[in-house]
Gaussian input, Z-matrix of N, CA and C with variables (Angstrom, degrees):
# hf/3-21g

backbone

0 1
 N
 C     1     B1
 C     2     B2     1     A1
 N     3     B3     2     A2     1     D1
 C     4     B4     3     A3     2     D2
 C     5     B5     4     A4     3     D3
 N     6     B6     5     A5     4     D4
 C     7     B7     6     A6     5     D5
 C     8     B8     7     A7     6     D6
 N     9     B9     8     A8     7     D7
 C    10    B10     9     A9     8     D8
 C    11    B11    10    A10     9     D9
 N    12    B12    11    A11    10    D10
 C    13    B13    12    A12    11    D11
 C    14    B14    13    A13    12    D12
 N    15    B15    14    A14    13    D13
 C    16    B16    15    A15    14    D14
 C    17    B17    16    A16    15    D15
 N    18    B18    17    A17    16    D16
 C    19    B19    18    A18    17    D17
 C    20    B20    19    A19    18    D18
 N    21    B21    20    A20    19    D19
 C    22    B22    21    A21    20    D20
 C    23    B23    22    A22    21    D21
 N    24    B24    23    A23    22    D22
 C    25    B25    24    A24    23    D23
 C    26    B26    25    A25    24    D24
 N    27    B27    26    A26    25    D25
 C    28    B28    27    A27    26    D26
 C    29    B29    28    A28    27    D27
 N    30    B30    29    A29    28    D28
 C    31    B31    30    A30    29    D29
 C    32    B32    31    A31    30    D30
 N    33    B33    32    A32    31    D31
 C    34    B34    33    A33    32    D32
 C    35    B35    34    A34    33    D33
 N    36    B36    35    A35    34    D34
 C    37    B37    36    A36    35    D35
 C    38    B38    37    A37    36    D36
 N    39    B39    38    A38    37    D37
 C    40    B40    39    A39    38    D38
 C    41    B41    40    A40    39    D39
 N    42    B42    41    A41    40    D40
 C    43    B43    42    A42    41    D41
 C    44    B44    43    A43    42    D42
 N    45    B45    44    A44    43    D43
 C    46    B46    45    A45    44    D44
 C    47    B47    46    A46    45    D45
 N    48    B48    47    A47    46    D46
 C    49    B49    48    A48    47    D47
 C    50    B50    49    A49    48    D48
 N    51    B51    50    A50    49    D49
 C    52    B52    51    A51    50    D50
 C    53    B53    52    A52    51    D51
 N    54    B54    53    A53    52    D52
 C    55    B55    54    A54    53    D53
 C    56    B56    55    A55    54    D54
 N    57    B57    56    A56    55    D55
 C    58    B58    57    A57    56    D56
 C    59    B59    58    A58    57    D57
 N    60    B60    59    A59    58    D58
 C    61    B61    60    A60    59    D59
 C    62    B62    61    A61    60    D60
 N    63    B63    62    A62    61    D61
 C    64    B64    63    A63    62    D62
 C    65    B65    64    A64    63    D63
 N    66    B66    65    A65    64    D64
 C    67    B67    66    A66    65    D65
 C    68    B68    67    A67    66    D66
 N    69    B69    68    A68    67    D67
 C    70    B70    69    A69    68    D68
 C    71    B71    70    A70    69    D69
 N    72    B72    71    A71    70    D70
 C    73    B73    72    A72    71    D71
 C    74    B74    73    A73    72    D72
 N    75    B75    74    A74    73    D73
 C    76    B76    75    A75    74    D74
 C    77    B77    76    A76    75    D75
 N    78    B78    77    A77    76    D76
 C    79    B79    78    A78    77    D77
 C    80    B80    79    A79    78    D78
 N    81    B81    80    A80    79    D79
 C    82    B82    81    A81    80    D80
 C    83    B83    82    A82    81    D81
 N    84    B84    83    A83    82    D82
 C    85    B85    84    A84    83    D83
 C    86    B86    85    A85    84    D84
 N    87    B87    86    A86    85    D85
 C    88    B88    87    A87    86    D86
 C    89    B89    88    A88    87    D87
 N    90    B90    89    A89    88    D88
 C    91    B91    90    A90    89    D89
 C    92    B92    91    A91    90    D90
 N    93    B93    92    A92    91    D91
 C    94    B94    93    A93    92    D92
 C    95    B95    94    A94    93    D93
 N    96    B96    95    A95    94    D94
 C    97    B97    96    A96    95    D95
 C    98    B98    97    A97    96    D96
 N    99    B99    98    A98    97    D97
 C   100   B100    99    A99    98    D98
 C   101   B101   100   A100    99    D99
 N   102   B102   101   A101   100   D100
 C   103   B103   102   A102   101   D101
 C   104   B104   103   A103   102   D102
 N   105   B105   104   A104   103   D103
 C   106   B106   105   A105   104   D104
 C   107   B107   106   A106   105   D105
 N   108   B108   107   A107   106   D106
 C   109   B109   108   A108   107   D107
 C   110   B110   109   A109   108   D108
 N   111   B111   110   A110   109   D109
 C   112   B112   111   A111   110   D110
 C   113   B113   112   A112   111   D111
 N   114   B114   113   A113   112   D112
 C   115   B115   114   A114   113   D113
 C   116   B116   115   A115   114   D114
 N   117   B117   116   A116   115   D115
 C   118   B118   117   A117   116   D116
 C   119   B119   118   A118   117   D117
 N   120   B120   119   A119   118   D118
 C   121   B121   120   A120   119   D119
 C   122   B122   121   A121   120   D120
 N   123   B123   122   A122   121   D121
 C   124   B124   123   A123   122   D122
 C   125   B125   124   A124   123   D123
 N   126   B126   125   A125   124   D124
 C   127   B127   126   A126   125   D125
 C   128   B128   127   A127   126   D126
 N   129   B129   128   A128   127   D127
 C   130   B130   129   A129   128   D128
 C   131   B131   130   A130   129   D129
 N   132   B132   131   A131   130   D130
 C   133   B133   132   A132   131   D131
 C   134   B134   133   A133   132   D132
 N   135   B135   134   A134   133   D133
 C   136   B136   135   A135   134   D134
 C   137   B137   136   A136   135   D135
 N   138   B138   137   A137   136   D136
 C   139   B139   138   A138   137   D137
 C   140   B140   139   A139   138   D138
 N   141   B141   140   A140   139   D139
 C   142   B142   141   A141   140   D140
 C   143   B143   142   A142   141   D141
 N   144   B144   143   A143   142   D142
 C   145   B145   144   A144   143   D143
 C   146   B146   145   A145   144   D144
 N   147   B147   146   A146   145   D145
 C   148   B148   147   A147   146   D146
 C   149   B149   148   A148   147   D147
 N   150   B150   149   A149   148   D148
 C   151   B151   150   A150   149   D149
 C   152   B152   151   A151   150   D150
 N   153   B153   152   A152   151   D151
 C   154   B154   153   A153   152   D152
 C   155   B155   154   A154   153   D153
 N   156   B156   155   A155   154   D154
 C   157   B157   156   A156   155   D155
 C   158   B158   157   A157   156   D156
 N   159   B159   158   A158   157   D157
 C   160   B160   159   A159   158   D158
 C   161   B161   160   A160   159   D159
 N   162   B162   161   A161   160   D160
 C   163   B163   162   A162   161   D161
 C   164   B164   163   A163   162   D162
 N   165   B165   164   A164   163   D163
 C   166   B166   165   A165   164   D164
 C   167   B167   166   A166   165   D165
 N   168   B168   167   A167   166   D166
 C   169   B169   168   A168   167   D167
 C   170   B170   169   A169   168   D168
 N   171   B171   170   A170   169   D169
 C   172   B172   171   A171   170   D170
 C   173   B173   172   A172   171   D171
 N   174   B174   173   A173   172   D172
 C   175   B175   174   A174   173   D173
 C   176   B176   175   A175   174   D174
 N   177   B177   176   A176   175   D175
 C   178   B178   177   A177   176   D176
 C   179   B179   178   A178   177   D177
 N   180   B180   179   A179   178   D178
 C   181   B181   180   A180   179   D179
 C   182   B182   181   A181   180   D180
 N   183   B183   182   A182   181   D181
 C   184   B184   183   A183   182   D182
 C   185   B185   184   A184   183   D183
 N   186   B186   185   A185   184   D184
 C   187   B187   186   A186   185   D185
 C   188   B188   187   A187   186   D186
 N   189   B189   188   A188   187   D187
 C   190   B190   189   A189   188   D188
 C   191   B191   190   A190   189   D189
 N   192   B192   191   A191   190   D190
 C   193   B193   192   A192   191   D191
 C   194   B194   193   A193   192   D192
 N   195   B195   194   A194   193   D193
 C   196   B196   195   A195   194   D194
 C   197   B197   196   A196   195   D195
 N   198   B198   197   A197   196   D196
 C   199   B199   198   A198   197   D197
 C   200   B200   199   A199   198   D198
 N   201   B201   200   A200   199   D199
 C   202   B202   201   A201   200   D200
 C   203   B203   202   A202   201   D201
 N   204   B204   203   A203   202   D202
 C   205   B205   204   A204   203   D203
 C   206   B206   205   A205   204   D204
 N   207   B207   206   A206   205   D205
 C   208   B208   207   A207   206   D206
 C   209   B209   208   A208   207   D207
 N   210   B210   209   A209   208   D208
 C   211   B211   210   A210   209   D209
 C   212   B212   211   A211   210   D210
 N   213   B213   212   A212   211   D211
 C   214   B214   213   A213   212   D212
 C   215   B215   214   A214   213   D213
 N   216   B216   215   A215   214   D214
 C   217   B217   216   A216   215   D215
 C   218   B218   217   A217   216   D216
 N   219   B219   218   A218   217   D217
 C   220   B220   219   A219   218   D218
 C   221   B221   220   A220   219   D219
 N   222   B222   221   A221   220   D220
 C   223   B223   222   A222   221   D221
 C   224   B224   223   A223   222   D222
 N   225   B225   224   A224   223   D223
 C   226   B226   225   A225   224   D224
 C   227   B227   226   A226   225   D225
 N   228   B228   227   A227   226   D226
 C   229   B229   228   A228   227   D227
 C   230   B230   229   A229   228   D228
 N   231   B231   230   A230   229   D229
 C   232   B232   231   A231   230   D230
 C   233   B233   232   A232   231   D231
 N   234   B234   233   A233   232   D232
 C   235   B235   234   A234   233   D233
 C   236   B236   235   A235   234   D234
 N   237   B237   236   A236   235   D235
 C   238   B238   237   A237   236   D236
 C   239   B239   238   A238   237   D237
 N   240   B240   239   A239   238   D238
 C   241   B241   240   A240   239   D239
 C   242   B242   241   A241   240   D240
 N   243   B243   242   A242   241   D241
 C   244   B244   243   A243   242   D242
 C   245   B245   244   A244   243   D243
 N   246   B246   245   A245   244   D244
 C   247   B247   246   A246   245   D245
 C   248   B248   247   A247   246   D246
 N   249   B249   248   A248   247   D247
 C   250   B250   249   A249   248   D248
 C   251   B251   250   A250   249   D249
 N   252   B252   251   A251   250   D250
 C   253   B253   252   A252   251   D251
 C   254   B254   253   A253   252   D252
 N   255   B255   254   A254   253   D253
 C   256   B256   255   A255   254   D254
 C   257   B257   256   A256   255   D255
 N   258   B258   257   A257   256   D256
 C   259   B259   258   A258   257   D257
 C   260   B260   259   A259   258   D258
 N   261   B261   260   A260   259   D259
 C   262   B262   261   A261   260   D260
 C   263   B263   262   A262   261   D261
 N   264   B264   263   A263   262   D262
 C   265   B265   264   A264   263   D263
 C   266   B266   265   A265   264   D264
 N   267   B267   266   A266   265   D265
 C   268   B268   267   A267   266   D266
 C   269   B269   268   A268   267   D267
 N   270   B270   269   A269   268   D268
 C   271   B271   270   A270   269   D269
 C   272   B272   271   A271   270   D270
 N   273   B273   272   A272   271   D271
 C   274   B274   273   A273   272   D272
 C   275   B275   274   A274   273   D273
 N   276   B276   275   A275   274   D274
 C   277   B277   276   A276   275   D275
 C   278   B278   277   A277   276   D276
 N   279   B279   278   A278   277   D277
 C   280   B280   279   A279   278   D278
 C   281   B281   280   A280   279   D279
 N   282   B282   281   A281   280   D280
 C   283   B283   282   A282   281   D281
 C   284   B284   283   A283   282   D282
 N   285   B285   284   A284   283   D283
 C   286   B286   285   A285   284   D284
 C   287   B287   286   A286   285   D285
 N   288   B288   287   A287   286   D286
 C   289   B289   288   A288   287   D287
 C   290   B290   289   A289   288   D288
 N   291   B291   290   A290   289   D289
 C   292   B292   291   A291   290   D290
 C   293   B293   292   A292   291   D291
 N   294   B294   293   A293   292   D292
 C   295   B295   294   A294   293   D293
 C   296   B296   295   A295   294   D294
 N   297   B297   296   A296   295   D295
 C   298   B298   297   A297   296   D296
 C   299   B299   298   A298   297   D297
 N   300   B300   299   A299   298   D298
 C   301   B301   300   A300   299   D299
 C   302   B302   301   A301   300   D300
 N   303   B303   302   A302   301   D301
 C   304   B304   303   A303   302   D302
 C   305   B305   304   A304   303   D303
 N   306   B306   305   A305   304   D304
 C   307   B307   306   A306   305   D305
 C   308   B308   307   A307   306   D306
 N   309   B309   308   A308   307   D307
 C   310   B310   309   A309   308   D308
 C   311   B311   310   A310   309   D309

   B1=1.4477
   B2=1.5282
   B3=1.3101
   B4=1.4593
   B5=1.5280
   B6=1.3167
   B7=1.4695
   B8=1.5217
   B9=1.3209
   B10=1.4611
   B11=1.5268
   B12=1.3045
   B13=1.4657
   B14=1.5333
   B15=1.3077
   B16=1.4632
   B17=1.5280
   B18=1.3200
   B19=1.4539
   B20=1.5315
   B21=1.3143
   B22=1.4705
   B23=1.5268
   B24=1.3285
   B25=1.4661
   B26=1.5240
   B27=1.3232
   B28=1.4675
   B29=1.5254
   B30=1.3119
   B31=1.4622
   B32=1.5295
   B33=1.3108
   B34=1.4753
   B35=1.5253
   B36=1.3171
   B37=1.4678
   B38=1.5268
   B39=1.3276
   B40=1.4636
   B41=1.5266
   B42=1.3272
   B43=1.4761
   B44=1.5277
   B45=1.3167
   B46=1.4647
   B47=1.5258
   B48=1.3207
   B49=1.4631
   B50=1.5332
   B51=1.3178
   B52=1.4673
   B53=1.5273
   B54=1.3144
   B55=1.4703
   B56=1.5159
   B57=1.3144
   B58=1.4664
   B59=1.5277
   B60=1.3220
   B61=1.4688
   B62=1.5312
   B63=1.3215
   B64=1.4695
   B65=1.5276
   B66=1.3338
   B67=1.4684
   B68=1.5289
   B69=1.3215
   B70=1.4684
   B71=1.5285
   B72=1.3266
   B73=1.4620
   B74=1.5254
   B75=1.3075
   B76=1.4614
   B77=1.5311
   B78=1.3383
   B79=1.4583
   B80=1.5240
   B81=1.3120
   B82=1.4626
   B83=1.5247
   B84=1.3175
   B85=1.4655
   B86=1.5293
   B87=1.3366
   B88=1.4645
   B89=1.5274
   B90=1.3215
   B91=1.4673
   B92=1.5230
   B93=1.3309
   B94=1.4648
   B95=1.5250
   B96=1.3223
   B97=1.4652
   B98=1.5267
   B99=1.3347
   B100=1.4582
   B101=1.5342
   B102=1.3156
   B103=1.4609
   B104=1.5374
   B105=1.3085
   B106=1.4634
   B107=1.5364
   B108=1.3312
   B109=1.4612
   B110=1.5364
   B111=1.3225
   B112=1.4650
   B113=1.5303
   B114=1.3089
   B115=1.4643
   B116=1.5214
   B117=1.3168
   B118=1.4638
   B119=1.5176
   B120=1.3355
   B121=1.4679
   B122=1.5286
   B123=1.3261
   B124=1.4646
   B125=1.5271
   B126=1.3223
   B127=1.4572
   B128=1.5297
   B129=1.3306
   B130=1.4681
   B131=1.5285
   B132=1.3240
   B133=1.4689
   B134=1.5317
   B135=1.3242
   B136=1.4744
   B137=1.5311
   B138=1.3237
   B139=1.4617
   B140=1.5218
   B141=1.3325
   B142=1.4670
   B143=1.5250
   B144=1.3174
   B145=1.4635
   B146=1.5332
   B147=1.3189
   B148=1.4629
   B149=1.5240
   B150=1.3334
   B151=1.4682
   B152=1.5238
   B153=1.3374
   B154=1.4660
   B155=1.5282
   B156=1.3266
   B157=1.4638
   B158=1.5256
   B159=1.3238
   B160=1.4629
   B161=1.5300
   B162=1.3347
   B163=1.4675
   B164=1.5278
   B165=1.3281
   B166=1.4594
   B167=1.5218
   B168=1.3108
   B169=1.4595
   B170=1.5212
   B171=1.3154
   B172=1.4645
   B173=1.5241
   B174=1.3313
   B175=1.4610
   B176=1.5231
   B177=1.3153
   B178=1.4598
   B179=1.5212
   B180=1.3240
   B181=1.4574
   B182=1.5265
   B183=1.3341
   B184=1.4669
   B185=1.5174
   B186=1.3238
   B187=1.4656
   B188=1.5215
   B189=1.3159
   B190=1.4596
   B191=1.5276
   B192=1.3006
   B193=1.4548
   B194=1.5330
   B195=1.3150
   B196=1.4660
   B197=1.5250
   B198=1.3264
   B199=1.4674
   B200=1.5271
   B201=1.3214
   B202=1.4639
   B203=1.5279
   B204=1.3198
   B205=1.4644
   B206=1.5291
   B207=1.3221
   B208=1.4720
   B209=1.5310
   B210=1.3277
   B211=1.4732
   B212=1.5240
   B213=1.3233
   B214=1.4698
   B215=1.5219
   B216=1.3179
   B217=1.4600
   B218=1.5316
   B219=1.3257
   B220=1.4688
   B221=1.5223
   B222=1.3256
   B223=1.4666
   B224=1.5239
   B225=1.3232
   B226=1.4659
   B227=1.5266
   B228=1.3300
   B229=1.4644
   B230=1.5338
   B231=1.3426
   B232=1.4664
   B233=1.5232
   B234=1.3261
   B235=1.4611
   B236=1.5182
   B237=1.3311
   B238=1.4660
   B239=1.5274
   B240=1.3264
   B241=1.4634
   B242=1.5276
   B243=1.3305
   B244=1.4658
   B245=1.5258
   B246=1.3431
   B247=1.4645
   B248=1.5243
   B249=1.3117
   B250=1.4654
   B251=1.5249
   B252=1.3239
   B253=1.4669
   B254=1.5305
   B255=1.3328
   B256=1.4698
   B257=1.5272
   B258=1.3220
   B259=1.4695
   B260=1.5294
   B261=1.3285
   B262=1.4654
   B263=1.5260
   B264=1.3210
   B265=1.4640
   B266=1.5251
   B267=1.3282
   B268=1.4591
   B269=1.5230
   B270=1.3115
   B271=1.4612
   B272=1.5302
   B273=1.3165
   B274=1.4607
   B275=1.5366
   B276=1.3417
   B277=1.4668
   B278=1.5239
   B279=1.3203
   B280=1.4662
   B281=1.5245
   B282=1.3323
   B283=1.4631
   B284=1.5330
   B285=1.3154
   B286=1.4698
   B287=1.5260
   B288=1.3224
   B289=1.4668
   B290=1.5257
   B291=1.3227
   B292=1.4602
   B293=1.5294
   B294=1.3275
   B295=1.4677
   B296=1.5210
   B297=1.3333
   B298=1.4822
   B299=1.5305
   B300=1.3233
   B301=1.4736
   B302=1.5322
   B303=1.3297
   B304=1.4654
   B305=1.5293
   B306=1.3236
   B307=1.4607
   B308=1.5279
   B309=1.3250
   B310=1.4660
   B311=1.5129
   A1=108.58
   A2=115.29
   A3=117.49
   A4=112.64
   A5=114.20
   A6=121.53
   A7=112.36
   A8=116.65
   A9=120.61
   A10=110.51
   A11=115.22
   A12=120.25
   A13=110.63
   A14=117.28
   A15=121.35
   A16=111.64
   A17=116.44
   A18=121.26
   A19=110.62
   A20=116.34
   A21=121.08
   A22=110.35
   A23=116.81
   A24=120.14
   A25=111.65
   A26=117.05
   A27=120.42
   A28=110.15
   A29=116.66
   A30=120.54
   A31=110.62
   A32=116.94
   A33=121.41
   A34=109.79
   A35=117.21
   A36=121.20
   A37=110.84
   A38=116.96
   A39=121.16
   A40=111.32
   A41=116.80
   A42=120.79
   A43=109.76
   A44=117.71
   A45=120.93
   A46=111.14
   A47=116.63
   A48=120.82
   A49=111.39
   A50=116.66
   A51=121.03
   A52=110.18
   A53=116.19
   A54=120.69
   A55=109.96
   A56=116.45
   A57=120.57
   A58=110.69
   A59=117.22
   A60=120.64
   A61=110.98
   A62=117.32
   A63=120.04
   A64=110.39
   A65=116.88
   A66=120.18
   A67=111.74
   A68=116.98
   A69=120.79
   A70=111.53
   A71=116.26
   A72=124.52
   A73=112.53
   A74=115.68
   A75=122.31
   A76=106.16
   A77=114.77
   A78=121.08
   A79=113.73
   A80=118.14
   A81=119.72
   A82=110.81
   A83=115.75
   A84=120.20
   A85=110.56
   A86=116.07
   A87=120.73
   A88=111.09
   A89=116.77
   A90=120.16
   A91=111.56
   A92=117.00
   A93=120.22
   A94=111.24
   A95=116.40
   A96=120.41
   A97=110.18
   A98=116.61
   A99=120.69
   A100=110.71
   A101=116.40
   A102=120.59
   A103=109.97
   A104=116.39
   A105=121.68
   A106=111.12
   A107=115.84
   A108=122.07
   A109=112.26
   A110=116.92
   A111=120.51
   A112=112.26
   A113=116.61
   A114=120.13
   A115=111.47
   A116=115.90
   A117=120.46
   A118=112.24
   A119=116.01
   A120=120.01
   A121=109.89
   A122=116.49
   A123=120.10
   A124=110.73
   A125=116.65
   A126=120.57
   A127=110.32
   A128=116.63
   A129=121.00
   A130=110.75
   A131=116.34
   A132=120.12
   A133=109.96
   A134=117.27
   A135=120.49
   A136=110.36
   A137=115.63
   A138=120.71
   A139=110.98
   A140=116.60
   A141=120.22
   A142=111.45
   A143=117.05
   A144=120.32
   A145=110.42
   A146=116.72
   A147=120.94
   A148=110.27
   A149=116.19
   A150=121.31
   A151=110.00
   A152=115.65
   A153=119.96
   A154=111.01
   A155=117.47
   A156=120.01
   A157=112.07
   A158=116.65
   A159=120.69
   A160=113.21
   A161=117.30
   A162=121.53
   A163=109.23
   A164=115.25
   A165=121.28
   A166=114.35
   A167=119.07
   A168=121.68
   A169=114.64
   A170=117.18
   A171=121.12
   A172=109.44
   A173=115.85
   A174=120.38
   A175=109.97
   A176=115.69
   A177=122.94
   A178=107.10
   A179=116.70
   A180=122.18
   A181=108.49
   A182=114.98
   A183=120.24
   A184=111.81
   A185=117.19
   A186=121.60
   A187=110.53
   A188=116.73
   A189=120.71
   A190=110.75
   A191=116.03
   A192=121.18
   A193=111.16
   A194=116.58
   A195=121.22
   A196=111.01
   A197=117.03
   A198=120.31
   A199=112.14
   A200=116.44
   A201=120.76
   A202=110.21
   A203=116.35
   A204=120.08
   A205=111.71
   A206=117.04
   A207=120.63
   A208=110.45
   A209=116.46
   A210=120.63
   A211=110.70
   A212=116.35
   A213=120.95
   A214=110.15
   A215=116.97
   A216=121.09
   A217=110.76
   A218=116.09
   A219=120.28
   A220=111.04
   A221=116.79
   A222=121.08
   A223=110.38
   A224=116.61
   A225=121.18
   A226=110.55
   A227=116.82
   A228=120.97
   A229=111.62
   A230=116.14
   A231=120.81
   A232=112.67
   A233=116.68
   A234=120.96
   A235=113.59
   A236=117.02
   A237=121.67
   A238=108.82
   A239=115.34
   A240=120.45
   A241=112.91
   A242=116.77
   A243=118.81
   A244=109.35
   A245=116.69
   A246=119.86
   A247=110.08
   A248=117.69
   A249=120.87
   A250=110.36
   A251=116.73
   A252=120.70
   A253=110.65
   A254=117.05
   A255=120.55
   A256=111.31
   A257=116.51
   A258=120.07
   A259=110.10
   A260=115.97
   A261=118.94
   A262=111.17
   A263=116.60
   A264=120.81
   A265=112.61
   A266=116.45
   A267=120.37
   A268=114.48
   A269=117.87
   A270=119.79
   A271=110.58
   A272=116.30
   A273=120.17
   A274=112.32
   A275=116.87
   A276=119.33
   A277=112.78
   A278=116.31
   A279=117.92
   A280=110.81
   A281=116.57
   A282=118.66
   A283=111.09
   A284=116.64
   A285=119.60
   A286=110.51
   A287=116.99
   A288=119.86
   A289=111.09
   A290=116.17
   A291=120.51
   A292=110.11
   A293=116.87
   A294=120.74
   A295=111.46
   A296=116.05
   A297=119.73
   A298=111.14
   A299=115.58
   A300=119.98
   A301=111.68
   A302=117.00
   A303=121.33
   A304=113.45
   A305=116.80
   A306=120.05
   A307=109.72
   A308=115.48
   A309=120.01
   A310=110.41
   D1=141.52
   D2=-175.16
   D3=-78.63
   D4=165.64
   D5=-177.44
   D6=-62.61
   D7=-37.77
   D8=-179.27
   D9=-60.35
   D10=-46.89
   D11=-178.56
   D12=-64.97
   D13=-40.03
   D14=178.94
   D15=-64.01
   D16=-40.05
   D17=178.56
   D18=-61.77
   D19=-43.78
   D20=179.87
   D21=-67.11
   D22=-40.45
   D23=177.85
   D24=-60.80
   D25=-40.33
   D26=178.53
   D27=-64.08
   D28=-42.65
   D29=178.14
   D30=-61.05
   D31=-43.30
   D32=178.75
   D33=-60.26
   D34=-44.97
   D35=179.32
   D36=-60.81
   D37=-42.88
   D38=179.32
   D39=-63.39
   D40=-41.78
   D41=178.77
   D42=-65.50
   D43=-38.37
   D44=177.10
   D45=-58.80
   D46=-40.74
   D47=178.84
   D48=-64.49
   D49=-40.53
   D50=178.19
   D51=-64.40
   D52=-44.30
   D53=179.62
   D54=-58.44
   D55=-44.87
   D56=-179.99
   D57=-59.85
   D58=-41.27
   D59=178.33
   D60=-64.49
   D61=-40.03
   D62=176.67
   D63=-62.20
   D64=-45.82
   D65=-179.32
   D66=-65.36
   D67=-29.33
   D68=176.99
   D69=-81.68
   D70=-0.28
   D71=-179.57
   D72=60.71
   D73=33.55
   D74=172.44
   D75=-94.38
   D76=70.02
   D77=-167.30
   D78=-63.51
   D79=-45.33
   D80=-178.18
   D81=-62.50
   D82=-46.20
   D83=179.24
   D84=-64.09
   D85=-41.42
   D86=-179.76
   D87=-63.54
   D88=-45.07
   D89=-179.16
   D90=-66.10
   D91=-40.20
   D92=177.32
   D93=-62.43
   D94=-44.30
   D95=179.64
   D96=-68.77
   D97=-39.24
   D98=-179.53
   D99=-61.31
   D100=-39.24
   D101=178.53
   D102=-58.75
   D103=-40.45
   D104=178.19
   D105=-71.45
   D106=-41.81
   D107=-175.04
   D108=-69.53
   D109=-26.86
   D110=179.73
   D111=-55.39
   D112=-40.32
   D113=177.71
   D114=-59.90
   D115=-42.32
   D116=177.93
   D117=-66.64
   D118=-35.18
   D119=177.24
   D120=-64.23
   D121=-43.60
   D122=-179.55
   D123=-65.72
   D124=-39.11
   D125=177.03
   D126=-63.69
   D127=-42.19
   D128=178.68
   D129=-62.24
   D130=-42.44
   D131=-179.99
   D132=-66.43
   D133=-43.70
   D134=175.88
   D135=-58.35
   D136=-40.39
   D137=179.00
   D138=-62.48
   D139=-39.78
   D140=178.16
   D141=-64.58
   D142=-41.00
   D143=177.95
   D144=-63.50
   D145=-41.28
   D146=177.21
   D147=-64.03
   D148=-45.17
   D149=179.97
   D150=-59.26
   D151=-41.08
   D152=-179.81
   D153=-60.98
   D154=-43.10
   D155=-179.47
   D156=-68.08
   D157=-26.42
   D158=-179.04
   D159=-89.21
   D160=-14.22
   D161=-175.43
   D162=-131.51
   D163=102.57
   D164=-174.33
   D165=-57.20
   D166=-35.91
   D167=-175.55
   D168=-82.59
   D169=-2.59
   D170=-176.29
   D171=-86.03
   D172=124.87
   D173=-179.57
   D174=-102.75
   D175=127.26
   D176=177.57
   D177=-127.22
   D178=119.14
   D179=178.55
   D180=-87.38
   D181=91.13
   D182=-177.08
   D183=-60.17
   D184=-39.48
   D185=-178.49
   D186=-62.41
   D187=-43.73
   D188=178.61
   D189=-61.10
   D190=-44.79
   D191=-179.31
   D192=-64.46
   D193=-46.07
   D194=-179.97
   D195=-63.52
   D196=-43.86
   D197=179.59
   D198=-64.27
   D199=-37.40
   D200=176.89
   D201=-62.71
   D202=-44.42
   D203=179.28
   D204=-66.62
   D205=-36.89
   D206=176.32
   D207=-63.89
   D208=-43.71
   D209=178.43
   D210=-61.87
   D211=-41.15
   D212=178.93
   D213=-63.90
   D214=-42.49
   D215=179.62
   D216=-64.04
   D217=-40.98
   D218=178.32
   D219=-61.59
   D220=-43.63
   D221=178.78
   D222=-63.00
   D223=-41.08
   D224=178.23
   D225=-63.49
   D226=-46.03
   D227=179.16
   D228=-62.31
   D229=-34.87
   D230=179.79
   D231=-80.21
   D232=-6.75
   D233=-179.39
   D234=75.00
   D235=18.02
   D236=-179.58
   D237=-94.48
   D238=86.22
   D239=-173.62
   D240=-72.70
   D241=-28.37
   D242=176.81
   D243=-68.27
   D244=-43.33
   D245=176.69
   D246=-62.89
   D247=-42.38
   D248=177.44
   D249=-57.35
   D250=-47.74
   D251=179.65
   D252=-61.75
   D253=-40.50
   D254=178.95
   D255=-64.04
   D256=-43.72
   D257=178.91
   D258=-62.57
   D259=-45.03
   D260=178.84
   D261=-62.67
   D262=-41.09
   D263=-177.59
   D264=-71.87
   D265=-52.85
   D266=-167.90
   D267=-94.72
   D268=-17.75
   D269=177.23
   D270=-108.27
   D271=-58.23
   D272=-175.42
   D273=-66.81
   D274=-57.81
   D275=-175.16
   D276=-64.77
   D277=-39.58
   D278=179.93
   D279=-63.75
   D280=-39.49
   D281=178.33
   D282=-70.14
   D283=-40.31
   D284=177.81
   D285=-61.00
   D286=-40.17
   D287=178.70
   D288=-65.63
   D289=-39.76
   D290=176.47
   D291=-60.57
   D292=-43.66
   D293=178.21
   D294=-64.13
   D295=-42.69
   D296=177.23
   D297=-58.98
   D298=-42.22
   D299=-179.73
   D300=-63.41
   D301=-26.97
   D302=-178.53
   D303=-91.69
   D304=-4.12
   D305=176.99
   D306=-82.03
   D307=147.63
   D308=-180.00
   D309=-75.02

């Protein structure tokens, strides 16, 4: 498996851990970890954009990804951590997994 795919998988695993902390209502720990994990998420997204330019058949819906991140940011700003966890789980992670499945 290539390095790009491994990097994205690690980011997905880290986000899963944050989501679990939010669902367990360990808010301080979740927010601290999320602050760290955000960097990995951005690196994973940059990696996907790079992968897309290098692989003609790879489809990346930038609008979907951007809108998901905007929704997550709105939930965070509103202090709705359950909604944030849901967006990360059901929109972000599911799409990231779909993208991983489509990578060579």
